[in-house]
C-alpha positions as CSV (number, residue, x, y, z in Angstrom):
1,X,-25.7,-95.1,40.5
2,X,-22.8,-96.5,38.4
3,X,-23.1,-95.9,34.7
4,X,-20.8,-97.5,32.1
5,X,-20.0,-96.5,28.6
6,X,-18.0,-99.2,26.6
7,X,-15.2,-97.9,24.4
8,X,-14.5,-99.8,21.2
9,X,-12.3,-102.9,21.6
10,X,-10.8,-101.9,24.9
11,X,-12.1,-100.2,28.0
12,X,-15.1,-98.5,29.5
13,X,-15.7,-95.1,31.0
14,X,-17.4,-95.2,34.4
15,X,-19.3,-92.4,36.0
16,X,-21.8,-91.9,38.8
17,X,-19.3,-93.0,41.4
18,X,-17.0,-91.3,44.0
19,X,-13.9,-93.5,44.5
20,X,-13.6,-92.1,48.0
21,X,-16.8,-93.9,48.9
22,X,-17.3,-97.3,47.4
23,X,-19.9,-99.8,48.7
24,X,-19.3,-103.5,48.6
25,X,-21.9,-103.8,45.8
26,X,-20.1,-101.0,43.8
27,X,-16.8,-102.9,44.2
28,X,-18.2,-106.1,43.0
29,X,-19.7,-104.4,40.0
30,X,-16.4,-102.7,39.2
31,X,-14.5,-106.0,39.5
32,X,-16.9,-107.7,37.1
33,X,-16.6,-104.8,34.6
34,X,-12.8,-104.7,35.0
35,X,-12.6,-108.5,34.2
36,X,-14.7,-108.0,31.1
37,X,-13.1,-104.8,29.8
38,X,-9.6,-104.8,31.2
39,X,-9.5,-101.0,31.3
40,X,-11.6,-98.5,33.3
41,X,-11.7,-94.7,33.2
42,X,-13.0,-92.5,36.0
43,X,-13.3,-88.7,35.7
44,X,-13.6,-85.8,38.2
45,X,-12.2,-87.7,41.2
46,X,-10.7,-85.9,44.1
47,X,-8.2,-88.4,45.5
48,X,-5.6,-87.7,48.2
49,X,-2.6,-90.1,48.1
50,X,-4.1,-92.0,51.0
51,X,-7.5,-92.3,49.2
52,X,-5.7,-93.4,46.0
53,X,-4.0,-96.1,48.0
54,X,-7.2,-97.2,49.8
55,X,-8.9,-97.7,46.5
56,X,-6.0,-99.7,45.1
57,X,-5.8,-101.9,48.1
58,X,-9.4,-103.1,47.5
59,X,-8.0,-104.9,44.4
60,X,-5.0,-106.6,46.0
61,X,-1.5,-106.0,47.6
62,X,0.5,-103.1,46.3
63,X,3.5,-103.7,44.1
64,X,6.2,-101.2,45.0
65,X,8.1,-100.2,41.8
66,X,11.8,-100.6,42.4
67,X,12.9,-98.3,39.6
68,X,10.6,-95.2,39.7
69,X,11.1,-92.3,42.0
70,X,8.2,-92.4,44.6
71,X,6.0,-89.6,45.7
72,X,7.5,-88.0,48.8
73,X,6.1,-89.7,51.9
74,X,4.4,-92.4,49.8
75,X,6.8,-95.2,48.8
76,X,4.0,-97.2,47.3
77,X,3.1,-94.4,44.8
78,X,5.3,-93.9,41.8
79,X,5.7,-90.4,40.4
80,X,5.3,-90.1,36.6
81,X,6.5,-86.6,35.8
82,X,7.7,-84.6,32.8
83,X,9.1,-81.1,33.4
84,X,9.0,-78.3,30.8
85,X,12.8,-78.6,30.1
86,X,12.6,-82.3,29.4
87,X,12.6,-83.7,25.8
88,X,11.6,-87.3,26.6
89,X,8.8,-88.7,28.7
90,X,8.3,-91.8,30.8
91,X,6.4,-94.5,28.9
92,X,6.6,-92.9,25.5
93,X,6.6,-96.3,23.6
94,X,4.1,-99.2,23.6
95,X,4.6,-101.4,26.6
96,X,2.9,-103.2,29.5
97,X,4.1,-102.7,33.1
98,X,6.1,-105.3,34.9
99,X,6.0,-108.1,32.3
100,X,9.7,-108.6,33.3
101,X,8.6,-109.9,36.7
102,X,8.2,-113.6,37.4
103,X,4.7,-112.8,38.6
104,X,3.6,-109.8,36.5
105,X,1.4,-107.0,38.1
106,X,-2.3,-107.3,37.9
107,X,-2.8,-103.7,36.9
108,X,-1.9,-100.0,37.4
109,X,-3.9,-97.0,38.5
110,X,-2.7,-93.7,37.0
111,X,-4.2,-90.5,38.5
112,X,-3.9,-87.1,36.8
113,X,-2.4,-84.4,39.1
114,X,-1.2,-81.8,36.7
115,X,-1.7,-81.7,32.9
116,X,-0.4,-79.7,30.0
117,X,-2.7,-77.2,28.3
118,X,-3.1,-79.5,25.3
119,X,-1.9,-83.1,24.6
120,X,-0.5,-85.6,27.0
121,X,-3.0,-88.3,26.0
122,X,-2.5,-92.0,26.6
123,X,-3.0,-94.7,24.0
124,X,-4.3,-98.1,25.0
125,X,-4.4,-101.4,23.0
126,X,-6.5,-104.5,23.7
127,X,-4.5,-107.7,23.5
128,X,-7.5,-110.1,23.7
129,X,-9.2,-108.3,20.8
130,X,-5.9,-108.5,18.8
131,X,-5.7,-112.2,19.4
132,X,-9.2,-112.7,18.2
133,X,-8.4,-111.2,14.8
134,X,-5.4,-113.4,14.1
135,X,-5.7,-116.3,11.7
136,X,-6.3,-119.8,13.1
137,X,-2.9,-120.9,11.8
138,X,-1.1,-118.1,13.6
139,X,-3.1,-118.8,16.8
140,X,-2.0,-122.4,16.8
141,X,1.7,-121.4,16.3
142,X,1.6,-118.8,19.1
143,X,0.0,-121.2,21.6
144,X,3.1,-123.3,21.5
145,X,5.5,-120.4,22.3
146,X,6.9,-118.8,25.4
147,X,8.7,-115.5,25.4
148,X,11.5,-113.9,27.5
149,X,10.8,-110.5,29.1
150,X,13.6,-108.4,30.6
151,X,14.1,-105.1,32.5
152,X,17.9,-104.9,31.8
153,X,17.8,-102.9,28.6
154,X,15.3,-100.4,30.1
155,X,16.3,-99.9,33.7
156,X,19.6,-101.6,34.1
157,X,23.2,-100.3,34.2
158,X,23.6,-100.7,30.4
159,X,20.2,-98.9,29.7
160,X,20.4,-95.7,27.6
161,X,18.5,-93.2,29.7
162,X,18.4,-89.5,28.5
163,X,20.4,-87.2,30.7
164,X,17.4,-85.1,31.7
165,X,15.6,-88.2,33.0
166,X,18.3,-89.9,35.1
167,X,16.9,-88.6,38.4
168,X,13.5,-90.2,37.7
169,X,14.8,-93.8,38.0
170,X,17.0,-95.7,40.5
171,X,18.2,-99.1,41.5
172,X,19.8,-100.0,38.2
173,X,21.6,-102.9,40.0
174,X,18.2,-104.5,40.6
175,X,17.4,-104.7,36.9
176,X,18.6,-108.3,36.5
177,X,15.2,-109.9,35.9
178,X,14.5,-112.2,33.0
179,X,11.1,-113.8,33.1
180,X,9.5,-116.4,30.8
181,X,5.8,-116.2,30.1
182,X,3.4,-117.9,27.6
183,X,2.9,-115.9,24.4
184,X,-0.8,-116.6,24.7
185,X,-2.2,-116.6,28.2
186,X,-5.6,-117.6,29.5
187,X,-6.5,-114.3,31.2
188,X,-6.8,-114.9,35.0
189,X,-10.0,-112.8,35.2
190,X,-11.8,-113.1,31.9
191,X,-10.6,-116.5,30.8
192,X,-10.1,-115.1,27.3
193,X,-7.0,-116.0,25.2
194,X,-4.8,-113.0,25.2
195,X,-1.5,-112.0,23.5
196,X,1.2,-111.4,26.0
197,X,4.2,-109.8,24.4
198,X,5.1,-106.1,24.2
199,X,7.8,-103.9,22.6
200,X,9.0,-102.5,25.9
201,X,10.2,-105.6,27.6
202,X,9.8,-108.7,25.4
203,X,13.3,-109.7,24.0
204,X,12.8,-113.0,22.2
205,X,11.0,-116.3,22.1
206,X,12.2,-119.1,24.3
207,X,14.5,-121.4,22.3
208,X,14.9,-118.7,19.5
209,X,17.6,-116.1,19.0
210,X,16.7,-112.5,19.0
211,X,17.3,-112.3,15.3
212,X,15.0,-115.2,14.7
213,X,12.4,-113.7,16.9
214,X,12.4,-110.1,15.6
215,X,10.2,-110.6,12.5
216,X,7.4,-112.4,14.2
217,X,7.5,-110.0,17.2
218,X,7.4,-107.1,14.8
219,X,4.3,-108.6,13.1
220,X,2.6,-109.0,16.4
221,X,3.4,-105.5,17.6
222,X,2.0,-104.0,14.4
223,X,-1.1,-106.2,14.7
224,X,-1.8,-105.3,18.3
225,X,-1.4,-101.6,17.7
226,X,-3.8,-101.4,14.7
227,X,-6.4,-98.7,15.1
228,X,-9.3,-101.1,15.6
229,X,-7.6,-102.6,18.7
230,X,-6.8,-99.2,20.3
231,X,-8.3,-96.2,22.1
232,X,-6.9,-92.8,22.8
233,X,-7.8,-91.4,26.2
234,X,-7.8,-87.6,26.7
235,X,-6.9,-86.8,30.3
236,X,-8.6,-84.2,32.5
237,X,-7.5,-83.2,35.9
238,X,-8.8,-85.7,38.5
239,X,-9.2,-88.5,36.0
240,X,-8.0,-92.0,36.9
241,X,-7.2,-94.8,34.5
242,X,-7.1,-98.4,35.8
243,X,-5.7,-100.9,33.3
244,X,-5.1,-104.6,33.4
245,X,-1.4,-105.2,32.5
246,X,-2.2,-108.8,31.4
247,X,-4.8,-107.5,28.9
248,X,-3.6,-104.2,27.5
249,X,-0.7,-102.1,26.3
250,X,-0.3,-98.4,26.8
251,X,1.7,-95.5,25.4
252,X,2.1,-92.0,26.9
253,X,2.0,-89.5,24.0
254,X,4.8,-86.9,24.2
255,X,3.3,-83.9,22.4
256,X,3.5,-81.1,25.0
257,X,6.9,-79.5,24.8
258,X,7.7,-76.9,27.5
259,X,4.9,-77.9,29.8
260,X,4.5,-80.1,32.9
261,X,2.6,-83.4,33.2
262,X,2.4,-85.0,36.7
263,X,0.7,-88.3,37.4
264,X,0.6,-90.7,40.4
265,X,0.8,-94.4,39.7
266,X,0.0,-97.3,41.9
267,X,0.6,-100.9,40.8
268,X,-1.2,-103.9,42.1
269,X,0.3,-107.4,42.5
270,X,-0.8,-110.1,40.1
271,X,-0.5,-113.9,39.9
272,X,1.4,-116.4,37.7
273,X,0.4,-116.5,34.1
274,X,-0.6,-119.8,32.4
275,X,-1.3,-120.7,28.8
């Protein structure tokens, strides 16, 4: 029997379920919970790459990441790896995946394969909860805005990628996407008004210069990442986190020098975003 423990402003931990064997009723319950919370955690799962893919496909078509190195034999699964000799990690700053696409991804499923002795947690932030705590005046202002999101400065030819991470990314010539999205979206699943900007890929507001945009974006980034909007997830081997990229941010904490951390990530296609 599925049991759910809500976690603060964002997420819920789900137990009493084996993701290898999900009934139609279980799936409907999980979809309702995902729509409400935007972030689900499952522990003690034993998922082969095929089982991981099977679970992901129950939520929609797979989005094959064009920049990450895939798991050998599984082009639909991105490898998120940090080796002992590496100083920097993947995803070590606040961001949301694929906001640079014209149709952003629904969500990502990250599965823990190998973990450091200590550390390697992931921080999550809830963007609907953050919107709710803004002033009415700020809400009115933000509803009128759209923002530009880009992959060029992160994955493109001009991106500054640490030398010990260059083999983890590819296809820099395909990082030419600039997408425009509403700053406040009506979330496709929950219907909640949700902030949709992030430090990783948002570059400016439409019709504004980057310099003009920076102050307001910095305020929003600080606001979304306030402690009352966030949750820190401590990984265990076999844990899977499934987050909604339209409703959350995440940040992989880089606090385990000299150790390996290996995760498998599958991303699911989304739908156009509307205000």
